[in-house]
FIKE-622060 format. One record per atom (N, C-alpha, C, CB): atom name; y, z, x; residue number from 1. Coordinates in nm, 4 decimals, padded with zeros to 6 digits. Glycine has a CB too. Layout:
% FIKE-622060
R|CA|Y|Z|X|NUM
...
***
This chain:
% FIKE-622060
R|N|-02.8061|01.4914|09.2222|1
R|CA|-02.8512|01.4315|09.3466|1
R|C|-02.9876|01.3669|09.3228|1
R|CB|-02.8581|01.5375|09.4608|1
R|N|-03.0002|01.2384|09.3563|2
R|CA|-03.1280|01.1690|09.3367|2
R|C|-03.2177|01.1879|09.4583|2
R|CB|-03.1050|01.0186|09.3101|2
R|N|-03.3470|01.1840|09.4318|3
R|CA|-03.4453|01.2013|09.5393|3
R|C|-03.4517|01.0750|09.6243|3
R|CB|-03.5854|01.2348|09.4813|3
R|N|-03.4764|01.0925|09.7515|4
R|CA|-03.4940|00.9803|09.8433|4
R|C|-03.6272|00.9118|09.8118|4
R|CB|-03.4892|01.0281|09.9925|4
R|N|-03.6314|00.7795|09.8208|5
R|CA|-03.7589|00.7098|09.7994|5
R|C|-03.8624|00.7548|09.9039|5
R|CB|-03.7385|00.5553|09.8062|5
R|N|-03.9863|00.7619|09.8613|6
R|CA|-04.0935|00.8012|09.9524|6
R|C|-04.2033|00.6953|09.9506|6
R|CB|-04.1509|00.9402|09.9138|6
R|N|-04.2851|00.6991|10.0520|7
R|CA|-04.3994|00.6084|10.0617|7
R|C|-04.5124|00.6664|09.9779|7
R|CB|-04.4442|00.5875|10.2108|7
R|N|-04.5683|00.5854|09.8894|8
R|CA|-04.6837|00.6276|09.8099|8
R|C|-04.8046|00.5496|09.8565|8
R|CB|-04.6592|00.6064|09.6574|8
R|N|-04.9187|00.6177|09.8660|9
R|CA|-05.0448|00.5530|09.9043|9
R|C|-05.1541|00.5977|09.8102|9
R|CB|-05.0829|00.5855|10.0511|9
R|N|-05.2433|00.5051|09.7765|10
R|CA|-05.3613|00.5369|09.6969|10
R|C|-05.4668|00.4302|09.7210|10
R|CB|-05.3264|00.5471|09.5457|10
R|N|-05.5858|00.4583|09.6769|11
R|CA|-05.6988|00.3668|09.6975|11
R|C|-05.7628|00.3380|09.5622|11
R|CB|-05.8040|00.4272|09.7974|11
R|N|-05.8019|00.2116|09.5427|12
R|CA|-05.8780|00.1736|09.4247|12
R|C|-05.9717|00.0595|09.4628|12
R|CB|-05.7838|00.1324|09.3071|12
R|N|-06.0284|-00.0079|09.3639|13
R|CA|-06.1258|-00.1142|09.3917|13
R|C|-06.0652|-00.2316|09.4691|13
R|CB|-06.1849|-00.1648|09.2614|13
R|N|-05.9336|-00.2521|09.4598|14
R|CA|-05.8674|-00.3619|09.5322|14
R|C|-05.8498|-00.3311|09.6802|14
R|CB|-05.7317|-00.3912|09.4702|14
R|N|-05.8400|-00.2045|09.7147|15
R|CA|-05.8191|-00.1656|09.8540|15
R|C|-05.7276|-00.0463|09.8663|15
R|CB|-05.7628|-00.2808|09.9328|15
R|N|-05.6665|-00.0342|09.9810|16
R|CA|-05.5734|00.0750|10.0119|16
R|C|-05.4325|00.0269|09.9783|16
R|CB|-05.5840|00.1196|10.1634|16
R|N|-05.3667|00.0935|09.8847|17
R|CA|-05.2328|00.0535|09.8408|17
R|C|-05.1261|00.1331|09.9152|17
R|CB|-05.2174|00.0730|09.6887|17
R|N|-05.0127|00.0647|09.9399|18
R|CA|-04.8957|00.1316|09.9947|18
R|C|-04.7737|00.0772|09.9208|18
R|CB|-04.8837|00.1097|10.1505|18
R|N|-04.6940|00.1672|09.8669|19
R|CA|-04.5738|00.1308|09.7919|19
R|C|-04.4529|00.1713|09.8747|19
R|CB|-04.5710|00.1990|09.6505|19
R|N|-04.3808|00.0713|09.9236|20
R|CA|-04.2649|00.0965|10.0100|20
R|C|-04.1343|00.0548|09.9423|20
R|CB|-04.2807|00.0219|10.1432|20
R|N|-04.1387|00.0333|09.8112|21
R|CA|-04.0184|-00.0090|09.7390|21
R|C|-03.9104|00.0977|09.7484|21
R|CB|-04.0510|-00.0387|09.5916|21
R|N|-03.7891|00.0494|09.7703|22
R|CA|-03.6737|00.1385|09.7751|22
R|C|-03.6433|00.1958|09.9119|22
R|CB|-03.6941|00.2493|09.6810|22
R|N|-03.7316|00.1740|10.0088|23
R|CA|-03.7094|00.2274|10.1432|23
R|C|-03.6187|00.1331|10.2226|23
R|CB|-03.8445|00.2480|10.2171|23
R|N|-03.5307|00.1889|10.3059|24
R|CA|-03.4442|00.1046|10.3877|24
R|C|-03.5203|00.0516|10.5096|24
R|CB|-03.3193|00.1830|10.4324|24
R|N|-03.4828|-00.0677|10.5568|25
R|CA|-03.5438|-00.1199|10.6795|25
R|C|-03.5126|-00.0271|10.7966|25
R|CB|-03.4933|-00.2636|10.7093|25
R|N|-03.6015|-00.0090|10.8906|26
R|CA|-03.7309|-00.0742|10.9082|26
R|C|-03.8472|00.0095|10.8563|26
R|CB|-03.7528|-00.1056|11.0536|26
R|N|-03.8198|00.1106|10.7723|27
R|CA|-03.9262|00.2008|10.7267|27
R|C|-04.0451|00.1294|10.6618|27
R|CB|-03.8692|00.2993|10.6291|27
R|N|-04.0239|00.0296|10.5738|28
R|CA|-04.1406|-00.0381|10.5158|28
R|C|-04.2278|-00.1052|10.6216|28
R|CB|-04.0954|-00.1418|10.4145|28
R|N|-04.1665|-00.1756|10.7148|29
R|CA|-04.2417|-00.2446|10.8199|29
R|C|-04.3236|-00.1458|10.9019|29
R|CB|-04.1467|-00.3229|10.9116|29
R|N|-04.2616|-00.0375|10.9423|30
R|CA|-04.3306|00.0630|11.0239|30
R|C|-04.4476|00.1240|10.9469|30
R|CB|-04.2325|00.1737|11.0678|30
R|N|-04.4258|00.1590|10.8210|31
R|CA|-04.5313|00.2214|10.7402|31
R|C|-04.6485|00.1257|10.7171|31
R|CB|-04.4743|00.2675|10.6052|31
R|N|-04.6184|-00.0002|10.6895|32
R|CA|-04.7242|-00.0991|10.6654|32
R|C|-04.8054|-00.1217|10.7924|32
R|CB|-04.6642|-00.2328|10.6159|32
R|N|-04.7389|-00.1387|10.9050|33
R|CA|-04.8110|-00.1607|11.0310|33
R|C|-04.8942|-00.0390|11.0699|33
R|CB|-04.7126|-00.1943|11.1434|33
R|N|-04.8461|00.0797|11.0408|34
R|CA|-04.9244|00.2010|11.0687|34
R|C|-05.0526|00.2011|10.9849|34
R|CB|-04.8403|00.3289|11.0392|34
R|N|-05.0415|00.1647|10.8577|35
R|CA|-05.1596|00.1615|10.7706|35
R|C|-05.2571|00.0523|10.8145|35
R|CB|-05.1177|00.1390|10.6240|35
R|N|-05.2054|-00.0647|10.8508|36
R|CA|-05.2912|-00.1727|10.9008|36
R|C|-05.3675|-00.1249|11.0246|36
R|CB|-05.2069|-00.2996|10.9343|36
R|N|-05.2989|-00.0555|11.1126|37
R|CA|-05.3638|-00.0024|11.2331|37
R|C|-05.4746|00.0957|11.1949|37
R|CB|-05.2600|00.0670|11.3249|37
R|N|-05.4460|00.1879|11.1031|38
R|CA|-05.5468|00.2855|11.0582|38
R|C|-05.6673|00.2143|10.9978|38
R|CB|-05.4859|00.3834|10.9551|38
R|N|-05.6424|00.1153|10.9118|39
R|CA|-05.7522|00.0440|10.8471|39
R|C|-05.8347|-00.0325|10.9502|39
R|CB|-05.6982|-00.0523|10.7399|39
R|N|-05.7710|-00.0862|11.0507|40
R|CA|-05.8427|-00.1567|11.1562|40
R|C|-05.9326|-00.0657|11.2362|40
R|CB|-05.7460|-00.2240|11.2477|40
R|N|-05.8888|00.0584|11.2565|41
R|CA|-05.9675|00.1548|11.3342|41
R|C|-06.0925|00.1988|11.2598|41
R|CB|-05.8829|00.2763|11.3685|41
R|N|-06.0824|00.2124|11.1283|42
R|CA|-06.1957|00.2630|11.0510|42
R|C|-06.2754|00.1523|10.9819|42
R|CB|-06.1467|00.3612|10.9480|42
R|N|-06.2367|00.0269|11.0073|43
R|CA|-06.3071|-00.0830|10.9410|43
R|C|-06.2866|-00.0802|10.7917|43
R|CB|-06.4549|-00.0779|10.9720|43
R|N|-06.1673|-00.0383|10.7516|44
R|CA|-06.1371|-00.0181|10.6105|44
R|C|-06.1143|-00.1453|10.5310|44
R|CB|-06.0184|00.0669|10.5984|44
R|N|-06.0765|-00.1246|10.4082|45
R|CA|-06.0593|-00.2309|10.3104|45
R|C|-05.9268|-00.3035|10.3294|45
R|CB|-06.0680|-00.1746|10.1698|45
R|N|-05.9028|-00.4024|10.2444|46
R|CA|-05.7752|-00.4716|10.2410|46
R|C|-05.6632|-00.3719|10.2129|46
R|CB|-05.7765|-00.5836|10.1351|46
R|N|-05.5432|-00.4122|10.2470|47
R|CA|-05.4233|-00.3329|10.2200|47
R|C|-05.3421|-00.4089|10.1162|47
R|CB|-05.3392|-00.3065|10.3513|47
R|N|-05.3040|-00.3409|10.0099|48
R|CA|-05.2199|-00.3984|09.9057|48
R|C|-05.0810|-00.3375|09.9216|48
R|CB|-05.2789|-00.3719|09.7615|48
R|N|-04.9826|-00.4238|09.9473|49
R|CA|-04.8452|-00.3798|09.9699|49
R|C|-04.7631|-00.4038|09.8440|49
R|CB|-04.7824|-00.4533|10.0910|49
R|N|-04.6886|-00.3018|09.8025|50
R|CA|-04.5951|-00.3106|09.6903|50
R|C|-04.4563|-00.3004|09.7523|50
R|CB|-04.6206|-00.1967|09.5804|50
R|N|-04.3802|-00.4089|09.7457|51
R|CA|-04.2517|-00.4180|09.8157|51
R|C|-04.1475|-00.4731|09.7186|51
R|CB|-04.2626|-00.5087|09.9436|51
R|N|-04.0195|-00.4505|09.7496|52
R|CA|-03.9156|-00.5050|09.6627|52
R|C|-03.8497|-00.6301|09.7198|52
R|CB|-03.8108|-00.4003|09.6373|52
R|N|-03.8971|-00.6746|09.8360|53
R|CA|-03.8453|-00.7989|09.8959|53
R|C|-03.9539|-00.8604|09.9842|53
R|CB|-03.7145|-00.7718|09.9794|53
R|N|-03.9373|-00.9873|10.0168|54
R|CA|-04.0336|-01.0547|10.1033|54
R|C|-04.0170|-01.0017|10.2456|54
R|CB|-04.0145|-01.2099|10.0987|54
R|N|-04.1207|-00.9395|10.3016|55
R|CA|-04.1098|-00.8805|10.4357|55
R|C|-04.1337|-00.9837|10.5463|55
R|CB|-04.2095|-00.7655|10.4505|55
R|N|-04.0371|-01.0740|10.5660|56
R|CA|-04.0525|-01.1860|10.6596|56
R|C|-04.0897|-01.1418|10.8007|56
R|CB|-03.9250|-01.2661|10.6646|56
R|N|-04.0380|-01.0290|10.8458|57
R|CA|-04.0683|-00.9821|10.9812|57
R|C|-04.2115|-00.9291|10.9945|57
R|CB|-03.9698|-00.8734|11.0211|57
R|N|-04.2758|-00.9013|10.8821|58
R|CA|-04.4120|-00.8486|10.8848|58
R|C|-04.5140|-00.9545|10.9258|58
R|CB|-04.4484|-00.7923|10.7487|58
R|N|-04.4963|-01.0783|10.8830|59
R|CA|-04.5987|-01.1810|10.9007|59
R|C|-04.6362|-01.2068|11.0469|59
R|CB|-04.5519|-01.3087|10.8388|59
R|N|-04.5403|-01.2254|11.1384|60
R|CA|-04.5818|-01.2460|11.2783|60
R|C|-04.6485|-01.1226|11.3388|60
R|CB|-04.4614|-01.2845|11.3629|60
R|N|-04.6082|-01.0044|11.2930|61
R|CA|-04.6713|-00.8808|11.3413|61
R|C|-04.8173|-00.8745|11.2969|61
R|CB|-04.5946|-00.7566|11.2900|61
R|N|-04.8444|-00.9175|11.1756|62
R|CA|-04.9822|-00.9184|11.1255|62
R|C|-05.0691|-01.0149|11.2056|62
R|CB|-04.9849|-00.9565|10.9767|62
R|N|-05.0172|-01.1346|11.2301|63
R|CA|-05.0924|-01.2356|11.3059|63
R|C|-05.1269|-01.1810|11.4437|63
R|CB|-05.0113|-01.3675|11.3187|63
R|N|-05.0322|-01.1148|11.5050|64
R|CA|-05.0536|-01.0572|11.6382|64
R|C|-05.1672|-00.9542|11.6370|64
R|CB|-04.9241|-00.9919|11.6892|64
R|N|-05.1866|-00.8884|11.5232|65
R|CA|-05.2877|-00.7842|11.5110|65
R|C|-05.4179|-00.8352|11.4491|65
R|CB|-05.2335|-00.6703|11.4284|65
R|N|-05.4255|-00.9665|11.4223|66
R|CA|-05.5480|-01.0226|11.3646|66
R|C|-05.5586|-01.0053|11.2142|66
R|CB|-05.6667|-00.9600|11.4290|66
R|N|-05.4468|-00.9989|11.1453|67
R|CA|-05.4437|-00.9854|10.9999|67
R|C|-05.3659|-01.1023|10.9418|67
R|CB|-05.3803|-00.8496|10.9571|67
R|N|-05.3789|-01.1242|10.8102|68
R|CA|-05.3012|-01.2249|10.7399|68
R|C|-05.2612|-01.1698|10.6037|68
R|CB|-05.3811|-01.3571|10.7252|68
R|N|-05.1639|-01.2336|10.5413|69
R|CA|-05.1121|-01.1869|10.4122|69
R|C|-05.1156|-01.2996|10.3107|69
R|CB|-04.9684|-01.1328|10.4268|69
R|N|-05.1393|-01.2625|10.1854|70
R|CA|-05.1266|-01.3570|10.0749|70
R|C|-05.0532|-01.2880|09.9616|70
R|CB|-05.2660|-01.4090|10.0279|70
R|N|-04.9672|-01.3605|09.8966|71
R|CA|-04.8936|-01.3060|09.7830|71
R|C|-04.9866|-01.3030|09.6626|71
R|CB|-04.7652|-01.3900|09.7527|71
R|N|-04.9871|-01.1910|09.5908|72
R|CA|-05.0678|-01.1775|09.4698|72
R|C|-04.9765|-01.1353|09.3551|72
R|CB|-05.1837|-01.0745|09.4902|72
R|N|-05.0270|-01.1517|09.2338|73
R|CA|-04.9474|-01.1185|09.1167|73
R|C|-04.9153|-00.9698|09.1135|73
R|CB|-05.0204|-01.1597|08.9891|73
R|N|-04.7894|-00.9404|09.0848|74
R|CA|-04.7447|-00.8019|09.0751|74
R|C|-04.6516|-00.7862|08.9566|74
R|CB|-04.6749|-00.7573|09.2048|74
R|N|-04.5946|-00.6686|08.9450|75
R|CA|-04.5010|-00.6394|08.8367|75
R|C|-04.3735|-00.7218|08.8535|75
R|CB|-04.4676|-00.4885|08.8327|75
R|N|-04.3000|-00.7398|08.7472|76
R|CA|-04.1748|-00.8129|08.7499|76
R|C|-04.0805|-00.7499|08.8528|76
R|CB|-04.1099|-00.8149|08.6098|76
R|N|-04.0265|-00.8321|08.9424|77
R|CA|-03.9345|-00.7827|09.0437|77
R|C|-04.0015|-00.7230|09.1662|77
R|CB|-03.8460|-00.6815|08.9837|77
R|N|-04.1332|-00.7268|09.1698|78
R|CA|-04.2089|-00.6702|09.2818|78
R|C|-04.2687|-00.7828|09.3658|78
R|CB|-04.3208|-00.5751|09.2305|78
R|N|-04.2669|-00.7666|09.4966|79
R|CA|-04.3399|-00.8552|09.5865|79
R|C|-04.4678|-00.7802|09.6220|79
R|CB|-04.2546|-00.8941|09.7163|79
R|N|-04.5819|-00.8357|09.5820|80
R|CA|-04.7102|-00.7711|09.6095|80
R|C|-04.7906|-00.8613|09.7028|80
R|CB|-04.7892|-00.7426|09.4770|80
R|N|-04.8416|-00.8020|09.8086|81
R|CA|-04.9174|-00.8759|09.9087|81
R|C|-05.0540|-00.8126|09.9293|81
R|CB|-04.8408|-00.8815|10.0411|81
R|N|-05.1533|-00.8972|09.9545|82
R|CA|-05.2849|-00.8492|09.9967|82
R|C|-05.2961|-00.8835|10.1445|82
R|CB|-05.4034|-00.9139|09.9114|82
R|N|-05.3157|-00.7801|10.2262|83
R|CA|-05.3330|-00.7977|10.3703|83
R|C|-05.4806|-00.7829|10.4028|83
R|CB|-05.2473|-00.6952|10.4511|83
R|N|-05.5344|-00.8782|10.4776|84
R|CA|-05.6756|-00.8764|10.5144|84
R|C|-05.6902|-00.9098|10.6624|84
R|CB|-05.7567|-00.9761|10.4276|84
R|N|-05.7984|-00.8607|10.7196|85
R|CA|-05.8280|-00.8961|10.8582|85
R|C|-05.8728|-01.0409|10.8649|85
R|CB|-05.9360|-00.8029|10.9175|85
R|N|-05.8275|-01.1118|10.9665|86
R|CA|-05.8721|-01.2492|10.9891|86
R|C|-06.0180|-01.2463|11.0325|86
R|CB|-05.7834|-01.3208|11.0960|86
R|N|-06.0938|-01.3468|10.9894|87
R|CA|-06.2354|-01.3500|11.0281|87
R|C|-06.2623|-01.4580|11.1283|87
R|CB|-06.3236|-01.3701|10.9074|87
***
């Protein structure tokens, strides 16, 4: 029996990372928006998302919350995004 995919989070110089690869929809969207909300409350750093597909439904949600996304280089087969607050 294989283990269910889980959400991984860590922090480094780039910001707060969240890895949602392997999770079924809508779990990645919910987890990312929860982290964006937390970071907004504490005035935290950028959020780096590690995803296995382009999260098209995420972008309008980010705009609504005053955030934006840019694609950054990631591992082969990974969609990596940097989420930042709009200024």
